PDB file as gemmi writes it, atoms N, CA and C in Angstrom:
CRYST1    1.000    1.000    1.000  90.00  90.00  90.00 P 1                      
ATOM      1  N   MET A   1      -5.408  14.660 -17.951  1.00  0.00           N  
ATOM      2  CA  MET A   1      -4.075  14.914 -17.504  1.00  0.00           C  
ATOM      3  C   MET A   1      -3.926  15.332 -15.956  1.00  0.00           C  
ATOM      4  N   GLU A   2      -5.007  16.077 -15.543  1.00  0.00           N  
ATOM      5  CA  GLU A   2      -4.688  16.645 -14.153  1.00  0.00           C  
ATOM      6  C   GLU A   2      -4.821  15.454 -13.119  1.00  0.00           C  
ATOM      7  N   GLN A   3      -5.743  14.532 -13.358  1.00  0.00           N  
ATOM      8  CA  GLN A   3      -5.726  13.572 -12.486  1.00  0.00           C  
ATOM      9  C   GLN A   3      -4.494  12.568 -12.382  1.00  0.00           C  
ATOM     10  N   ALA A   4      -3.803  12.471 -13.583  1.00  0.00           N  
ATOM     11  CA  ALA A   4      -2.525  11.807 -13.649  1.00  0.00           C  
ATOM     12  C   ALA A   4      -1.451  12.576 -12.818  1.00  0.00           C  
ATOM     13  N   ASN A   5      -1.464  13.863 -12.996  1.00  0.00           N  
ATOM     14  CA  ASN A   5      -0.488  14.902 -12.183  1.00  0.00           C  
ATOM     15  C   ASN A   5      -0.941  14.689 -10.665  1.00  0.00           C  
ATOM     16  N   ASP A   6      -2.191  14.611 -10.287  1.00  0.00           N  
ATOM     17  CA  ASP A   6      -2.562  14.465  -8.927  1.00  0.00           C  
ATOM     18  C   ASP A   6      -2.073  13.128  -8.471  1.00  0.00           C  
ATOM     19  N   LEU A   7      -2.396  12.132  -9.144  1.00  0.00           N  
ATOM     20  CA  LEU A   7      -1.869  10.875  -8.651  1.00  0.00           C  
ATOM     21  C   LEU A   7      -0.347  10.677  -8.372  1.00  0.00           C  
ATOM     22  N   ALA A   8       0.375  11.168  -9.336  1.00  0.00           N  
ATOM     23  CA  ALA A   8       1.889  11.058  -9.156  1.00  0.00           C  
ATOM     24  C   ALA A   8       2.305  12.010  -7.972  1.00  0.00           C  
ATOM     25  N   PHE A   9       1.660  12.987  -7.758  1.00  0.00           N  
ATOM     26  CA  PHE A   9       1.894  13.898  -6.600  1.00  0.00           C  
ATOM     27  C   PHE A   9       1.673  13.285  -5.358  1.00  0.00           C  
ATOM     28  N   VAL A  10       0.348  12.585  -5.216  1.00  0.00           N  
ATOM     29  CA  VAL A  10      -0.111  11.876  -3.980  1.00  0.00           C  
ATOM     30  C   VAL A  10       1.049  10.696  -3.704  1.00  0.00           C  
ATOM     31  N   GLN A  11       1.202   9.960  -4.785  1.00  0.00           N  
ATOM     32  CA  GLN A  11       2.026   8.773  -4.651  1.00  0.00           C  
ATOM     33  C   GLN A  11       3.440   9.231  -4.181  1.00  0.00           C  
ATOM     34  N   GLN A  12       4.042  10.223  -4.777  1.00  0.00           N  
ATOM     35  CA  GLN A  12       5.498  10.680  -4.337  1.00  0.00           C  
ATOM     36  C   GLN A  12       5.372  11.193  -2.971  1.00  0.00           C  
ATOM     37  N   CYS A  13       4.383  11.897  -2.511  1.00  0.00           N  
ATOM     38  CA  CYS A  13       4.287  12.355  -1.023  1.00  0.00           C  
ATOM     39  C   CYS A  13       4.161  11.082  -0.127  1.00  0.00           C  
ATOM     40  N   VAL A  14       3.266  10.239  -0.440  1.00  0.00           N  
ATOM     41  CA  VAL A  14       3.035   9.079   0.379  1.00  0.00           C  
ATOM     42  C   VAL A  14       4.380   8.258   0.517  1.00  0.00           C  
ATOM     43  N   ARG A  15       4.999   7.972  -0.662  1.00  0.00           N  
ATOM     44  CA  ARG A  15       6.306   7.126  -0.472  1.00  0.00           C  
ATOM     45  C   ARG A  15       7.412   7.989   0.289  1.00  0.00           C  
ATOM     46  N   GLN A  16       7.389   9.316   0.236  1.00  0.00           N  
ATOM     47  CA  GLN A  16       8.443   9.983   0.881  1.00  0.00           C  
ATOM     48  C   GLN A  16       8.012  10.291   2.262  1.00  0.00           C  
ATOM     49  N   GLY A  17       6.810   9.961   2.840  1.00  0.00           N  
ATOM     50  CA  GLY A  17       6.494  10.320   4.101  1.00  0.00           C  
ATOM     51  C   GLY A  17       5.982  11.703   4.312  1.00  0.00           C  
ATOM     52  N   ARG A  18       5.601  12.414   3.087  1.00  0.00           N  
ATOM     53  CA  ARG A  18       5.203  13.740   3.364  1.00  0.00           C  
ATOM     54  C   ARG A  18       3.715  13.776   3.266  1.00  0.00           C  
ATOM     55  N   LEU A  19       3.059  13.245   4.459  1.00  0.00           N  
ATOM     56  CA  LEU A  19       1.618  13.201   4.586  1.00  0.00           C  
ATOM     57  C   LEU A  19       1.388  13.476   5.943  1.00  0.00           C  
ATOM     58  N   LEU A  20       0.141  14.213   6.172  1.00  0.00           N  
ATOM     59  CA  LEU A  20      -0.255  14.673   7.469  1.00  0.00           C  
ATOM     60  C   LEU A  20      -1.571  13.874   7.738  1.00  0.00           C  
ATOM     61  N   TRP A  21      -1.867  13.441   8.720  1.00  0.00           N  
ATOM     62  CA  TRP A  21      -3.109  12.716   9.026  1.00  0.00           C  
ATOM     63  C   TRP A  21      -3.981  13.767   9.799  1.00  0.00           C  
ATOM     64  N   THR A  22      -5.066  14.026   9.326  1.00  0.00           N  
ATOM     65  CA  THR A  22      -6.118  14.993   9.964  1.00  0.00           C  
ATOM     66  C   THR A  22      -6.688  14.184  11.099  1.00  0.00           C  
ATOM     67  N   TYR A  23      -7.033  15.048  12.194  1.00  0.00           N  
ATOM     68  CA  TYR A  23      -7.851  14.321  13.465  1.00  0.00           C  
ATOM     69  C   TYR A  23      -8.996  13.440  12.875  1.00  0.00           C  
ATOM     70  N   HIS A  24      -9.661  14.060  11.930  1.00  0.00           N  
ATOM     71  CA  HIS A  24     -10.814  13.422  11.435  1.00  0.00           C  
ATOM     72  C   HIS A  24     -10.507  12.052  10.853  1.00  0.00           C  
ATOM     73  N   ALA A  25      -9.394  11.982  10.060  1.00  0.00           N  
ATOM     74  CA  ALA A  25      -8.913  10.682   9.346  1.00  0.00           C  
ATOM     75  C   ALA A  25      -8.423   9.743  10.388  1.00  0.00           C  
ATOM     76  N   THR A  26      -7.794  10.256  11.377  1.00  0.00           N  
ATOM     77  CA  THR A  26      -7.323   9.381  12.556  1.00  0.00           C  
ATOM     78  C   THR A  26      -8.415   8.816  13.229  1.00  0.00           C  
ATOM     79  N   MET A  27      -9.452   9.588  13.553  1.00  0.00           N  
ATOM     80  CA  MET A  27     -10.646   8.983  14.221  1.00  0.00           C  
ATOM     81  C   MET A  27     -11.493   7.854  13.402  1.00  0.00           C  
ATOM     82  N   ARG A  28     -11.520   8.248  12.117  1.00  0.00           N  
ATOM     83  CA  ARG A  28     -12.216   7.335  11.115  1.00  0.00           C  
ATOM     84  C   ARG A  28     -11.534   6.044  10.894  1.00  0.00           C  
ATOM     85  N   LEU A  29     -10.227   6.325  10.727  1.00  0.00           N  
ATOM     86  CA  LEU A  29      -9.287   4.900  10.625  1.00  0.00           C  
ATOM     87  C   LEU A  29      -9.631   3.890  11.814  1.00  0.00           C  
ATOM     88  N   ARG A  30      -9.625   4.383  12.984  1.00  0.00           N  
ATOM     89  CA  ARG A  30      -9.763   3.515  14.029  1.00  0.00           C  
ATOM     90  C   ARG A  30     -11.227   2.911  14.117  1.00  0.00           C  
ATOM     91  N   LYS A  31     -12.272   3.840  13.690  1.00  0.00           N  
ATOM     92  CA  LYS A  31     -13.618   3.329  13.796  1.00  0.00           C  
ATOM     93  C   LYS A  31     -13.946   2.436  12.661  1.00  0.00           C  
ATOM     94  N   ARG A  32     -13.136   2.486  11.600  1.00  0.00           N  
ATOM     95  CA  ARG A  32     -13.416   1.632  10.346  1.00  0.00           C  
ATOM     96  C   ARG A  32     -12.496   0.571  10.190  1.00  0.00           C  
ATOM     97  N   GLY A  33     -11.616   0.420  11.164  1.00  0.00           N  
ATOM     98  CA  GLY A  33     -10.647  -0.792  11.125  1.00  0.00           C  
ATOM     99  C   GLY A  33      -9.611  -0.774   9.928  1.00  0.00           C  
ATOM    100  N   ILE A  34      -9.361   0.449   9.539  1.00  0.00           N  
ATOM    101  CA  ILE A  34      -8.283   0.709   8.472  1.00  0.00           C  
ATOM    102  C   ILE A  34      -7.080   1.415   9.191  1.00  0.00           C  
ATOM    103  N   SER A  35      -5.844   0.919   8.789  1.00  0.00           N  
ATOM    104  CA  SER A  35      -4.677   1.403   9.458  1.00  0.00           C  
ATOM    105  C   SER A  35      -3.922   2.362   8.614  1.00  0.00           C  
ATOM    106  N   ARG A  36      -3.184   3.253   9.307  1.00  0.00           N  
ATOM    107  CA  ARG A  36      -2.199   4.022   8.380  1.00  0.00           C  
ATOM    108  C   ARG A  36      -1.365   3.167   7.463  1.00  0.00           C  
ATOM    109  N   GLN A  37      -0.810   2.047   8.058  1.00  0.00           N  
ATOM    110  CA  GLN A  37      -0.051   1.117   7.262  1.00  0.00           C  
ATOM    111  C   GLN A  37      -0.637   0.709   6.068  1.00  0.00           C  
ATOM    112  N   MET A  38      -2.048   0.408   6.121  1.00  0.00           N  
ATOM    113  CA  MET A  38      -2.784  -0.152   4.872  1.00  0.00           C  
ATOM    114  C   MET A  38      -2.785   1.064   3.827  1.00  0.00           C  
ATOM    115  N   VAL A  39      -2.900   2.300   4.333  1.00  0.00           N  
ATOM    116  CA  VAL A  39      -3.034   3.291   3.236  1.00  0.00           C  
ATOM    117  C   VAL A  39      -1.531   3.473   2.684  1.00  0.00           C  
ATOM    118  N   VAL A  40      -0.479   3.504   3.484  1.00  0.00           N  
ATOM    119  CA  VAL A  40       0.783   3.648   2.912  1.00  0.00           C  
ATOM    120  C   VAL A  40       1.263   2.580   2.151  1.00  0.00           C  
ATOM    121  N   GLU A  41       1.002   1.221   2.518  1.00  0.00           N  
ATOM    122  CA  GLU A  41       1.487   0.241   1.825  1.00  0.00           C  
ATOM    123  C   GLU A  41       0.754  -0.223   0.377  1.00  0.00           C  
ATOM    124  N   SER A  42      -0.388   0.456   0.426  1.00  0.00           N  
ATOM    125  CA  SER A  42      -1.261   0.215  -0.885  1.00  0.00           C  
ATOM    126  C   SER A  42      -0.854   1.365  -1.977  1.00  0.00           C  
ATOM    127  N   VAL A  43       0.178   2.116  -1.846  1.00  0.00           N  
ATOM    128  CA  VAL A  43       0.238   3.253  -2.669  1.00  0.00           C  
ATOM    129  C   VAL A  43       0.403   2.877  -4.068  1.00  0.00           C  
ATOM    130  N   ASP A  44       1.138   1.754  -4.378  1.00  0.00           N  
ATOM    131  CA  ASP A  44       1.043   1.329  -5.937  1.00  0.00           C  
ATOM    132  C   ASP A  44      -0.148   0.968  -6.618  1.00  0.00           C  
ATOM    133  N   THR A  45      -1.305   0.941  -5.770  1.00  0.00           N  
ATOM    134  CA  THR A  45      -2.669   0.657  -6.327  1.00  0.00           C  
ATOM    135  C   THR A  45      -3.528   1.751  -6.331  1.00  0.00           C  
ATOM    136  N   TYR A  46      -2.980   2.970  -6.002  1.00  0.00           N  
ATOM    137  CA  TYR A  46      -3.838   4.147  -6.135  1.00  0.00           C  
ATOM    138  C   TYR A  46      -4.314   4.398  -7.432  1.00  0.00           C  
ATOM    139  N   GLU A  47      -5.605   4.876  -7.520  1.00  0.00           N  
ATOM    140  CA  GLU A  47      -6.149   5.323  -8.646  1.00  0.00           C  
ATOM    141  C   GLU A  47      -6.910   6.611  -8.324  1.00  0.00           C  
ATOM    142  N   VAL A  48      -6.868   7.649  -8.903  1.00  0.00           N  
ATOM    143  CA  VAL A  48      -7.579   8.922  -8.669  1.00  0.00           C  
ATOM    144  C   VAL A  48      -8.998   8.578  -9.400  1.00  0.00           C  
ATOM    145  N   ILE A  49     -10.096   8.686  -8.521  1.00  0.00           N  
ATOM    146  CA  ILE A  49     -11.332   8.451  -9.233  1.00  0.00           C  
ATOM    147  C   ILE A  49     -12.275   9.783  -9.289  1.00  0.00           C  
ATOM    148  N   GLU A  50     -11.923  10.712  -8.481  1.00  0.00           N  
ATOM    149  CA  GLU A  50     -12.597  12.018  -8.370  1.00  0.00           C  
ATOM    150  C   GLU A  50     -11.601  13.099  -8.029  1.00  0.00           C  
ATOM    151  N   SER A  51     -11.661  14.308  -8.716  1.00  0.00           N  
ATOM    152  CA  SER A  51     -10.924  15.425  -8.347  1.00  0.00           C  
ATOM    153  C   SER A  51     -11.800  16.549  -7.969  1.00  0.00           C  
ATOM    154  N   TYR A  52     -11.436  17.352  -7.044  1.00  0.00           N  
ATOM    155  CA  TYR A  52     -12.017  18.454  -6.556  1.00  0.00           C  
ATOM    156  C   TYR A  52     -11.292  19.766  -6.587  1.00  0.00           C  
ATOM    157  N   ALA A  53     -11.557  20.655  -7.347  1.00  0.00           N  
ATOM    158  CA  ALA A  53     -10.753  21.893  -7.505  1.00  0.00           C  
ATOM    159  C   ALA A  53     -11.036  22.758  -6.334  1.00  0.00           C  
ATOM    160  N   GLN A  54     -10.104  23.675  -6.037  1.00  0.00           N  
ATOM    161  CA  GLN A  54     -10.229  24.580  -4.858  1.00  0.00           C  
ATOM    162  C   GLN A  54     -11.326  25.456  -5.038  1.00  0.00           C  
ATOM    163  N   SER A  55     -12.022  25.812  -4.087  1.00  0.00           N  
ATOM    164  CA  SER A  55     -13.147  26.785  -4.269  1.00  0.00           C  
ATOM    165  C   SER A  55     -12.974  27.954  -3.504  1.00  0.00           C  
ATOM    166  N   LYS A  56     -13.422  29.054  -4.008  1.00  0.00           N  
ATOM    167  CA  LYS A  56     -13.344  30.337  -3.044  1.00  0.00           C  
ATOM    168  C   LYS A  56     -14.073  30.205  -1.640  1.00  0.00           C  
ATOM    169  N   ALA A  57     -15.203  29.426  -1.822  1.00  0.00           N  
ATOM    170  CA  ALA A  57     -16.020  29.175  -0.707  1.00  0.00           C  
ATOM    171  C   ALA A  57     -15.456  28.180   0.339  1.00  0.00           C  
ATOM    172  N   SER A  58     -14.383  27.396  -0.302  1.00  0.00           N  
ATOM    173  CA  SER A  58     -13.889  26.215   0.621  1.00  0.00           C  
ATOM    174  C   SER A  58     -12.593  26.687   1.295  1.00  0.00           C  
ATOM    175  N   ARG A  59     -12.365  26.135   2.511  1.00  0.00           N  
ATOM    176  CA  ARG A  59     -11.121  26.473   3.113  1.00  0.00           C  
ATOM    177  C   ARG A  59     -10.123  25.416   2.829  1.00  0.00           C  
ATOM    178  N   TYR A  60     -10.623  24.476   2.179  1.00  0.00           N  
ATOM    179  CA  TYR A  60      -9.596  23.206   2.069  1.00  0.00           C  
ATOM    180  C   TYR A  60      -8.857  23.474   0.574  1.00  0.00           C  
ATOM    181  N   LEU A  61      -7.754  22.740   0.539  1.00  0.00           N  
ATOM    182  CA  LEU A  61      -6.945  22.677  -0.717  1.00  0.00           C  
ATOM    183  C   LEU A  61      -7.594  21.800  -1.818  1.00  0.00           C  
ATOM    184  N   PRO A  62      -7.144  21.994  -2.946  1.00  0.00           N  
ATOM    185  CA  PRO A  62      -7.747  21.036  -3.982  1.00  0.00           C  
ATOM    186  C   PRO A  62      -7.432  19.594  -3.451  1.00  0.00           C  
ATOM    187  N   SER A  63      -8.310  18.675  -3.845  1.00  0.00           N  
ATOM    188  CA  SER A  63      -8.179  17.347  -3.254  1.00  0.00           C  
ATOM    189  C   SER A  63      -8.719  16.342  -4.264  1.00  0.00           C  
ATOM    190  N   CYS A  64      -8.327  15.146  -4.055  1.00  0.00           N  
ATOM    191  CA  CYS A  64      -8.880  14.121  -5.039  1.00  0.00           C  
ATOM    192  C   CYS A  64      -9.198  12.837  -4.104  1.00  0.00           C  
ATOM    193  N   LEU A  65     -10.191  12.045  -4.663  1.00  0.00           N  
ATOM    194  CA  LEU A  65     -10.443  10.878  -3.995  1.00  0.00           C  
ATOM    195  C   LEU A  65      -9.743   9.694  -4.669  1.00  0.00           C  
ATOM    196  N   VAL A  66      -9.170   8.728  -3.871  1.00  0.00           N  
ATOM    197  CA  VAL A  66      -8.266   7.719  -4.511  1.00  0.00           C  
ATOM    198  C   VAL A  66      -8.891   6.412  -4.094  1.00  0.00           C  
ATOM    199  N   ARG A  67      -8.906   5.569  -5.014  1.00  0.00           N  
ATOM    200  CA  ARG A  67      -9.324   4.151  -4.818  1.00  0.00           C  
ATOM    201  C   ARG A  67      -8.078   3.469  -4.648  1.00  0.00           C  
ATOM    202  N   ALA A  68      -7.871   2.496  -3.743  1.00  0.00           N  
ATOM    203  CA  ALA A  68      -6.750   1.733  -3.294  1.00  0.00           C  
ATOM    204  C   ALA A  68      -7.163   0.410  -2.987  1.00  0.00           C  
ATOM    205  N   GLU A  69      -6.242  -0.538  -2.988  1.00  0.00           N  
ATOM    206  CA  GLU A  69      -6.529  -2.024  -2.504  1.00  0.00           C  
ATOM    207  C   GLU A  69      -5.346  -2.385  -1.591  1.00  0.00           C  
ATOM    208  N   TYR A  70      -5.868  -2.966  -0.520  1.00  0.00           N  
ATOM    209  CA  TYR A  70      -4.861  -3.659   0.324  1.00  0.00           C  
ATOM    210  C   TYR A  70      -5.143  -5.003   0.554  1.00  0.00           C  
ATOM    211  N   HIS A  71      -4.294  -5.842   0.048  1.00  0.00           N  
ATOM    212  CA  HIS A  71      -4.513  -7.378   0.050  1.00  0.00           C  
ATOM    213  C   HIS A  71      -5.840  -7.651  -0.686  1.00  0.00           C  
ATOM    214  N   GLY A  72      -6.080  -7.011  -1.775  1.00  0.00           N  
ATOM    215  CA  GLY A  72      -7.491  -7.291  -2.522  1.00  0.00           C  
ATOM    216  C   GLY A  72      -8.697  -6.608  -2.203  1.00  0.00           C  
ATOM    217  N   GLU A  73      -8.433  -5.854  -0.874  1.00  0.00           N  
ATOM    218  CA  GLU A  73      -9.736  -5.196  -0.325  1.00  0.00           C  
ATOM    219  C   GLU A  73      -9.613  -3.680  -0.644  1.00  0.00           C  
ATOM    220  N   PRO A  74     -10.667  -3.207  -1.495  1.00  0.00           N  
ATOM    221  CA  PRO A  74     -10.695  -1.833  -1.913  1.00  0.00           C  
ATOM    222  C   PRO A  74     -11.043  -0.987  -0.823  1.00  0.00           C  
ATOM    223  N   PHE A  75     -10.508   0.313  -0.804  1.00  0.00           N  
ATOM    224  CA  PHE A  75     -10.885   1.356   0.009  1.00  0.00           C  
ATOM    225  C   PHE A  75     -10.725   2.624  -0.610  1.00  0.00           C  
ATOM    226  N   HIS A  76     -11.359   3.625  -0.118  1.00  0.00           N  
ATOM    227  CA  HIS A  76     -10.986   5.048  -0.667  1.00  0.00           C  
ATOM    228  C   HIS A  76     -10.417   5.918   0.394  1.00  0.00           C  
ATOM    229  N   ALA A  77      -9.587   6.810  -0.083  1.00  0.00           N  
ATOM    230  CA  ALA A  77      -8.880   7.955   0.719  1.00  0.00           C  
ATOM    231  C   ALA A  77      -9.023   9.184  -0.033  1.00  0.00           C  
ATOM    232  N   LEU A  78      -9.407  10.078   0.787  1.00  0.00           N  
ATOM    233  CA  LEU A  78      -9.384  11.565   0.326  1.00  0.00           C  
ATOM    234  C   LEU A  78      -8.114  12.307   0.812  1.00  0.00           C  
ATOM    235  N   PHE A  79      -7.437  12.716  -0.180  1.00  0.00           N  
ATOM    236  CA  PHE A  79      -6.237  13.523  -0.088  1.00  0.00           C  
ATOM    237  C   PHE A  79      -6.460  14.950  -0.477  1.00  0.00           C  
ATOM    238  N   ALA A  80      -6.021  15.891   0.438  1.00  0.00           N  
ATOM    239  CA  ALA A  80      -5.855  17.371   0.053  1.00  0.00           C  
ATOM    240  C   ALA A  80      -4.489  17.513  -0.424  1.00  0.00           C  
ATOM    241  N   LEU A  81      -4.239  18.283  -1.502  1.00  0.00           N  
ATOM    242  CA  LEU A  81      -2.944  18.382  -2.085  1.00  0.00           C  
ATOM    243  C   LEU A  81      -2.433  19.855  -1.904  1.00  0.00           C  
ATOM    244  N   ASP A  82      -1.235  19.823  -1.208  1.00  0.00           N  
ATOM    245  CA  ASP A  82      -0.561  21.111  -0.739  1.00  0.00           C  
ATOM    246  C   ASP A  82       0.622  21.176  -1.570  1.00  0.00           C  
ATOM    247  N   ARG A  83       0.557  21.581  -2.763  1.00  0.00           N  
ATOM    248  CA  ARG A  83       1.686  21.477  -3.691  1.00  0.00           C  
ATOM    249  C   ARG A  83       2.748  22.626  -3.211  1.00  0.00           C  
ATOM    250  N   GLU A  84       2.268  23.781  -2.802  1.00  0.00           N  
ATOM    251  CA  GLU A  84       3.195  24.831  -2.420  1.00  0.00           C  
ATOM    252  C   GLU A  84       4.138  24.221  -1.245  1.00  0.00           C  
ATOM    253  N   SER A  85       3.497  23.566  -0.289  1.00  0.00           N  
ATOM    254  CA  SER A  85       4.447  23.054   0.790  1.00  0.00           C  
ATOM    255  C   SER A  85       4.823  21.609   0.551  1.00  0.00           C  
ATOM    256  N   ASN A  86       4.464  21.071  -0.578  1.00  0.00           N  
ATOM    257  CA  ASN A  86       4.878  19.830  -0.928  1.00  0.00           C  
ATOM    258  C   ASN A  86       4.659  18.476  -0.107  1.00  0.00           C  
ATOM    259  N   TYR A  87       3.297  18.471   0.274  1.00  0.00           N  
ATOM    260  CA  TYR A  87       2.765  17.263   1.068  1.00  0.00           C  
ATOM    261  C   TYR A  87       1.288  17.204   0.858  1.00  0.00           C  
ATOM    262  N   VAL A  88       0.682  15.988   1.194  1.00  0.00           N  
ATOM    263  CA  VAL A  88      -0.664  15.866   1.297  1.00  0.00           C  
ATOM    264  C   VAL A  88      -1.270  15.619   2.615  1.00  0.00           C  
ATOM    265  N   ARG A  89      -2.515  15.951   2.699  1.00  0.00           N  
ATOM    266  CA  ARG A  89      -3.212  15.675   4.006  1.00  0.00           C  
ATOM    267  C   ARG A  89      -4.234  14.661   3.800  1.00  0.00           C  
ATOM    268  N   VAL A  90      -4.203  13.651   4.551  1.00  0.00           N  
ATOM    269  CA  VAL A  90      -5.415  12.542   4.595  1.00  0.00           C  
ATOM    270  C   VAL A  90      -6.402  13.108   5.308  1.00  0.00           C  
ATOM    271  N   ILE A  91      -7.589  13.387   4.562  1.00  0.00           N  
ATOM    272  CA  ILE A  91      -8.892  13.840   5.136  1.00  0.00           C  
ATOM    273  C   ILE A  91      -9.698  12.736   5.748  1.00  0.00           C  
ATOM    274  N   THR A  92      -9.814  11.692   5.015  1.00  0.00           N  
ATOM    275  CA  THR A  92     -10.623  10.565   5.352  1.00  0.00           C  
ATOM    276  C   THR A  92     -10.407   9.380   4.545  1.00  0.00           C  
ATOM    277  N   VAL A  93     -10.646   8.183   5.345  1.00  0.00           N  
ATOM    278  CA  VAL A  93     -10.471   6.866   4.519  1.00  0.00           C  
ATOM    279  C   VAL A  93     -11.681   5.943   4.993  1.00  0.00           C  
ATOM    280  N   TYR A  94     -12.205   5.393   4.052  1.00  0.00           N  
ATOM    281  CA  TYR A  94     -13.267   4.440   4.237  1.00  0.00           C  
ATOM    282  C   TYR A  94     -13.606   3.348   3.286  1.00  0.00           C  
ATOM    283  N   TYR A  95     -14.186   2.329   3.692  1.00  0.00           N  
ATOM    284  CA  TYR A  95     -14.683   1.337   2.702  1.00  0.00           C  
ATOM    285  C   TYR A  95     -15.708   1.714   2.008  1.00  0.00           C  
ATOM    286  N   PRO A  96     -15.790   1.742   0.698  1.00  0.00           N  
ATOM    287  CA  PRO A  96     -16.830   2.309  -0.039  1.00  0.00           C  
ATOM    288  C   PRO A  96     -18.105   1.436  -0.036  1.00  0.00           C  
ATOM    289  N   ASP A  97     -19.301   2.107   0.108  1.00  0.00           N  
ATOM    290  CA  ASP A  97     -20.489   1.489   0.167  1.00  0.00           C  
ATOM    291  C   ASP A  97     -21.166   0.893  -1.175  1.00  0.00           C  
ATOM    292  N   PRO A  98     -21.359  -0.285  -1.309  1.00  0.00           N  
ATOM    293  CA  PRO A  98     -21.930  -0.845  -2.575  1.00  0.00           C  
ATOM    294  C   PRO A  98     -23.191  -0.351  -3.010  1.00  0.00           C  
ATOM    295  N   GLN A  99     -23.945   0.313  -2.038  1.00  0.00           N  
ATOM    296  CA  GLN A  99     -25.159   0.823  -2.367  1.00  0.00           C  
ATOM    297  C   GLN A  99     -24.872   2.266  -3.137  1.00  0.00           C  
ATOM    298  N   ILE A 100     -23.776   2.864  -3.000  1.00  0.00           N  
ATOM    299  CA  ILE A 100     -23.464   4.190  -3.452  1.00  0.00           C  
ATOM    300  C   ILE A 100     -22.474   4.057  -4.670  1.00  0.00           C  
ATOM    301  N   TRP A 101     -21.618   3.058  -4.584  1.00  0.00           N  
ATOM    302  CA  TRP A 101     -20.677   2.898  -5.839  1.00  0.00           C  
ATOM    303  C   TRP A 101     -20.990   1.786  -6.645  1.00  0.00           C  
ATOM    304  N   GLU A 102     -20.660   1.792  -7.827  1.00  0.00           N  
ATOM    305  CA  GLU A 102     -20.708   0.769  -8.932  1.00  0.00           C  
ATOM    306  C   GLU A 102     -19.659  -0.342  -8.613  1.00  0.00           C  
ATOM    307  N   GLU A 103     -19.910  -1.384  -9.099  1.00  0.00           N  
ATOM    308  CA  GLU A 103     -19.053  -2.594  -8.901  1.00  0.00           C  
ATOM    309  C   GLU A 103     -17.632  -2.123  -9.297  1.00  0.00           C  
ATOM    310  N   GLY A 104     -16.627  -2.368  -8.389  1.00  0.00           N  
ATOM    311  CA  GLY A 104     -15.376  -2.015  -8.530  1.00  0.00           C  
ATOM    312  C   GLY A 104     -15.007  -0.850  -7.923  1.00  0.00           C  
ATOM    313  N   PHE A 105     -16.092  -0.044  -7.408  1.00  0.00           N  
ATOM    314  CA  PHE A 105     -15.897   1.178  -6.581  1.00  0.00           C  
ATOM    315  C   PHE A 105     -15.283   2.382  -7.158  1.00  0.00           C  
ATOM    316  N   ARG A 106     -15.294   2.455  -8.545  1.00  0.00           N  
ATOM    317  CA  ARG A 106     -14.460   3.548  -9.187  1.00  0.00           C  
ATOM    318  C   ARG A 106     -15.528   4.639  -9.590  1.00  0.00           C  
ATOM    319  N   ARG A 107     -16.829   4.388  -9.643  1.00  0.00           N  
ATOM    320  CA  ARG A 107     -17.802   5.333 -10.046  1.00  0.00           C  
ATOM    321  C   ARG A 107     -19.047   5.263  -9.169  1.00  0.00           C  
ATOM    322  N   ARG A 108     -19.463   6.579  -8.706  1.00  0.00           N  
ATOM    323  CA  ARG A 108     -20.742   6.521  -8.085  1.00  0.00           C  
ATOM    324  C   ARG A 108     -21.993   6.193  -8.876  1.00  0.00           C  
ATOM    325  N   LYS A 109     -22.856   5.500  -8.236  1.00  0.00           N  
ATOM    326  CA  LYS A 109     -24.082   5.071  -9.032  1.00  0.00           C  
ATOM    327  C   LYS A 109     -24.920   6.331  -9.303  1.00  0.00           C  
ATOM    328  N   GLU A 110     -25.620   6.237 -10.508  1.00  0.00           N  
ATOM    329  CA  GLU A 110     -26.584   7.331 -10.808  1.00  0.00           C  
ATOM    330  C   GLU A 110     -27.659   7.330  -9.888  1.00  0.00           C  
ATOM    331  N   THR A 111     -28.171   8.502  -9.508  1.00  0.00           N  
ATOM    332  CA  THR A 111     -29.300   8.528  -8.508  1.00  0.00           C  
ATOM    333  C   THR A 111     -30.595   9.104  -9.319  1.00  0.00           C  
TER     334      THR A 111                                                      
END                                                                             
């Protein structure tokens, strides 16, 4: 149920333009050939594949890893969820490595 709530929150924020792009994400987008437009326009394909609860040791908000597709090309985006302020932060975006991810890029391979 938590992943469904996370997904709905992320999609709502992205659709309404309530997202912040971290410096890290902006630099990685350029390096990896992924555009902000791709992240935003693929919102209907989002699937939460991993959720990370807030940790006392972490300075980050709760976050979730999302699998998305843009014109059939899968990619992952990590969003931090700021429910209190009602927005999400894009932490990083990347093309998943088939050496790390199972086919379909929804689950990490067992090591």
